[in-house]
N, C-alpha and C positions, 0 to 999 in steps of 0.2 A: 474305676473310670468315672469321671464327673458326668452327671446327667446333663443332657442338652437343655439349656435355659434360654429361650428366645428373648426374654426381658433383658438378661445380661448382655447378650450380643447386640440387641437393639440399642441399649444405652452406650455401649462401647462405640458402635458405628456412628451413632448420632453425635457423640462427643468428639470422635475423630474428625468428622466432617465439619462440625462447627469450629473446632480448634484450628483446623487448616484454613477454613474459609475466613475466619476472623482476621488472619494476617493480612490478606489481600483486601478484605472489606474495610479494615481500619485505615490502611494506606489510601484506599479508594475514596474514603470520606474526607481525610485530612489533606491529601496532596493538592486538590484543586484550590484550597485556601492558600497554600504556600505558593503555588504557581501564580495566583492572582496578585499576591503581595509583591512577589519578585517583579512581575511585569509592571505593576503600578510604580514601583521605585525606579525601574528602568526608564519609564516614560517621564516621570516627574523629574528625575535628576539627569535625564539624557545620558544614562549610564549603560553602555552595552553589556557590562558584566551581569547586571541584574536581569536584563532582557534575555541573555543567553541562559541564565539559570532557569528562567521560565520555560524557554524552548526545550531544554534538555530534560527538565523534570516532567514536562508534558509528554515527551516520548516514552519515558519510563512508566508514566501513569497509564498509558494505553495498555501496556502489558499486564499491569495489575488488574485493570478492568476486565480484560479478556479472561484471566484465570478466575476472577471473582464471579463472572457470569457462569462459568462451568460449575464451580463449587456451590454457588447460590441455587442453581438448578437442581443440584444433587440434594440440597436441603429440602426443597419443595417436594421432590420425588420421595424422599425418605419419610417426610411427615405423613404421607398417605400410605406408604408401604409398611412402615415400621410401627406407626401409631394410629391405626385405623379407628380404634375405639375413642381415642382422644379427639380425632378429627370429626367423628360422628357427633360428639357432644359439643365441641367448641368450634368446629369448622365454620358454622354459619355466623358465629359472633365475630370471628377474626377474618372473615372473607374480605371485608372492606379494607382494612389496613394492608392485607396481602395484595389486593388489587392496586391500591394506591402506591404501594412500594414498586410494583411493576411499572406503573405509569410514570413515577418519578425517575426510574432508571432510563426509560425510553426518552424522557424529556432531557435528561443529562446526556445520553448518547448522541442525540440529534445535535445538540449544541457543541459537544465535544468534536464531532466530525467537522462542523463549520469552523470551530476554533483552530483545529490542526491545519486545515487547508486554506486558511485565509491570512497566514502570516505575511506581512508586507504588501498586502493587496488593498489596503485602505490608505487613503491619503492622510487621514487623521488616525494616529495609532491608538487613540482612546476608543475608537470604534471597535478595534479588535479586543482591547481590554474588556469592553462592556460585554462581549460574548462570554467571558469567563464567569460572569455573575450567574447566569442561568445554570452553568455547570455546577457551581457551588451550591446553588439552591437545590438542584436535582439530586446531587450526591448526599447532601445533608438531609433532605426529605426522605430519601431512600432509607437512610439509617434511622430516621425518626419513625417511619411507619413500621419497619420490621421490628424495631425495639418495642413498639406498642404491643405487638403480639406477645413478647416476653413479659411485658408489664401486666397484660391481661392474665397471664398464667399465674402471676403472683398475687394479684388482687382482682379476681374475676367479678364482674358485675354487668348489669345491663341485660339480664335474661332470667328466666325461671326454668327450673329443671323438673320435668314431670316424668318420673321413671328414667328412661334413657332418651327421652325426647326433650329438646330444648325449645322453649316457647317464650312468647312475649319478648322478642329480641329488640333491643334498642341499640343499634350499632354505634351511635355517637357516645352513649353512656359507657358502652363496653370499651371503646377506644380510649376515652379520656377518664380512665380509672385512677385511683389514688396513686398508683405507682408510676404513671406516665410522666409527670413533670420531672421528678428527680432522675428516673432511670434513663429517659431519653437525653436529658441534658448532660448526664454523666458520660454516656456512651459517646455523644458527639464531641464533647470537650476533650475527652481522653483520646479520641481518634485524631483530633487536631494536634494534641500534644505529642502523641507517638510519632506522627508523620514528621513533625519538626525535628525530633531527636533522631529518627532514621536518617534524615538528610544531614543532620549535624555529624553523625557517625561517618558518613561518606566523605564529608569535607575534612574532618579530622584525620581520617586515614590518608587522604591525599597529602595533607601537610606533613604528617609523620613520614611519608614516603619521600619527602624532600622536595615536593612541588610547592614552590614559594610564590607562585603567581597570585596576584591580588584577587583574582576570581575566587579562589578557594578561601581566602581570608574573609571576603565579603559574604560568601556562602555560609561560613561558620558563624559569623557575627549575626547575620539575619536569622538563621535557624535557632541560635541560642536565645536571642531576644524573644522570638515567638515561642520557643519552648518554655521560657520563664512565665510569660503571660498565660499560656494555656495550662501550665502546671498549677499556677495559683488559682485559676478558675476551676480546674478539676478538683483541687483540694477543698475549695469553698463548697462546690456542689456535693462532694463526698461527705462533708459535714451535714448538709441537708439530708443526704441519703441515710445517714445514721439516725437522724430524728424520725425519718419516715419508718425505718425498721422498728424503732422503739414503739411506734404507735400501731403499725399494721402487721409487722412480722417479728414480734418480740422473741420468738423462738430462734430465729436466725441470728439476731444480735446476741442473744445469750450464748448460743453455741459458739459463735465467733470469738467471744471473750471468755469462754469457760466460766460463765456466771451462772451458778446453780441456785443460790438462795436469793429470794426476792428481798432486796435490802435498799435502804437509802444510802447516800454517799458511796455509791458503788465504785470500786476501783477498776481501772482498765488494765488488762493483762497483756503484756507484750512478750513474745517469744516463749521460751520454756517448753516443757513437755508435761503430759498428764498421764497418771497411772490408772489402773483399773478402778481404784477407789475414788477417782476424780480429785486426787491431790495434785496440785500444780507444783512442779519442781523447776527451779532456776528461771522462773518467769519474772519479769520486771513489772511490779504492780505500781501503777500511777494513781495515787489517792484521788477520789472524786471524779476522775477523768471520764469514766463510763457514764455517770449521771449527767455530766456536762455534755458529753457527746449525744446522749439520748434526749435530754430535755433542756439543755442550756441552763441547768440549775444543779449546783454541787450537792444539794440536799435532796434531789429528786429520787423517788423510788423506782428501781429498775427491776422488771420481772425476771425471775430466774428460771432455769430449765426444769427445776423440780416441780414447778407449777404447770408444766406442759405434759400431757399424756406421753408415756414412754414410746408408744408406737407412732408418735407425731414429732419426735425430736430429730433435728438434722444431725448429720454425722459431725463429731467433734473435730475432725481433721480440717474442717473449713477454717479453723483458727489460723493455721499456717498460711493459707492463701490470703486471708484478710491481712495478716501481718506483712506478707510479701508485698501486697498491693500498696499498703500505706507506707512501708519503709522505702520502697523504690520511688514513690511519688515525692516523699520528703527529700530523698537523696537528689532527685532531679532538680528540685528548687535550689538546694545548696550548691549543686554543680554549676547551675546557670549564674547564680550570684557570684561565685568564685571566678568564673570565666569573665564576666562583665567587669568585675573589679580589676582583675589582672590585665585585661585587654585595655582598659582605660589607663592603667599604670604604664603599660607598654607605650601608649601614645605620648605620654608625658616624657618618657625616657627613650629618645629616638634611637632606633637600632636594636632595641630590646624586643625579644619575641615572647609570645605566650609560652610558658614552660611546657616542655615535652611531657612531663608527668601528667599535666592537666589534659593535654591532648589525648593521652592514653586513656584517661578516665572517660573522656567524651566519646571515645570510640565504643565504649560499652553502653552509652546512653540509649542508643537505638534498640539493641537487643534487650536491655533491661526494661525499657518502656514497653516493648512487646510482651515481655514476660509478665509485666504488671497487668497488661490487658488480658492475657490468658488466665492469670491468677484471679482477676476480678470476675471473669466469666465463670470459672469453676466455682468460685465462692457464691456467685448468684444462683447458679443452677443446682449445685449440691446443697446449698443452704435452703433450697425450697423443698428438698426431699423430706418425707416420702411422697410428696404431692407432685403430680404433673399439672394439675389444675387445683390450686390450693383451696381446700375445703370441700371440693366436689369429687375429685378423682385422684386416686393414688397412681403412681407411675406403673406399678405392677399390673394395674387394671387397664392401662391405656395401650399396652404394647400388643404387637401381633403374636399369633400363636404359630406362625409359619416355622418350618423346620430347616430353612435354608439361609438363615440370616448370617451364619458363620461364613458361608461362601460369598455372600454379598460383602461382608467385611473384608475378605481377602481381595476381591475384585476392586473395591473402592480404594483400598490401601495401595494397590498397584497404580491405580489412576492418579492418586495424589502424589505418589513418588515421581511418576512421569511428569505431572504438571509442575511440581516443585523444581525438579531438575531442569525441565525445559525452560521455565521462566528465568531461572538463574543463568542458564547458558545464553539465552537471548539477550538479557540485560547486560551481562558481562561483555559479550561481543559488540553490542550496540554502542557501549560507551568506551570500551578499551581501544577500539579501532578509530575512534573519532573524538579526540581529546578537545577540551575547551580551548587550549592554546591554538590548536589548528583551526578550530572554527572561528575564533576571534581574528586570526590572521587572514583567513579566507574572506571574511566579511569586510575586513578593512580594505583588502585588495579590490573587492567588488564595489566598494563605496557604499556599503550598507544595503545593496540590492538584494532581492529575494534569491536565496540559493537555488 
């Protein structure tokens, strides 16, 4: 029988919580931007279809916020229960961004309430649109501050450690550490991107189901245009992230690319598998690509894993998560370009529709984008191992020694199943019994008055 290991169960429970939370957190960060864009277009073009998009997306947004609050609270609870030694050392340094994240959420929640209950109550519709801006600011800042905590764990600074006591703390230096710019930008941009593709999936499914209303066509076009813009920005920031890793976390970059020998003109390895002797099989090697990714120079020297102490090397399986993240991101860009090209061709040829095969691909864009988010998170967290606070504390030393973490894992698993099923059920009933066609007809009958 396997001996009880609190570190093992603590890692699983924390990973499960973050993996579940990130679904709702990602949508919670990106959806306000999409809502604001739709309402802006509705007012600017006097188009009720875009305005209705904003209304319906806002209703769904409330559900994701509610679930996100529960899972976010779970994360805060688990940080203290499962990782007491880590919080003892790092807690004082990360307390400011944790507080600011809470403040940003309340800021967002206040304006969200105002936004939801003031539809059609302003003579000038731009006044209502203006309320969406603080929601975007609050949700984005919430992601920014919580990501700073993770950035600090990767490149800790702004303090000194005397035994197990943290001294000479400079909260601002700790917050704005070297990982902050690229990590926060990548998280925010990818959240915007993923939310656009989740909404595109919903629109594509409706069109495939035979719903030809122009509402769905406009929804698909808007989300795919936004998806392309955010995908390109995410790819650009991802390139900057690669250069950050080469300078500050070379072991993570080397493990992700199965790069063992420190060499110039380093190739980038895509796909394949690796054996026990570290021989790569069936991998696609792109000459010079790793040197270019790391330093924007094909002749640059890239540090290999063999120059990293064995007990400080990340697990080699992060290569697959890195590849999945990059491959999905590239596929999303191609998919958007294909849609926009064929949609433009459709307009030139009256009566011609976007091919169903393309719509089927688009239906996978939302789940794939979310899979890329999860892969990126696993890559970031597993790639920092064996450290929980890089250079200061290893993960095994930060965990609790309690003997009931397995029961906590069971209870939280049940909670997440209930939350996931409940959110799905509420969202499904909310929109299935109240179709866009019915809402548009009702508002037309009412002369655009508030429902």
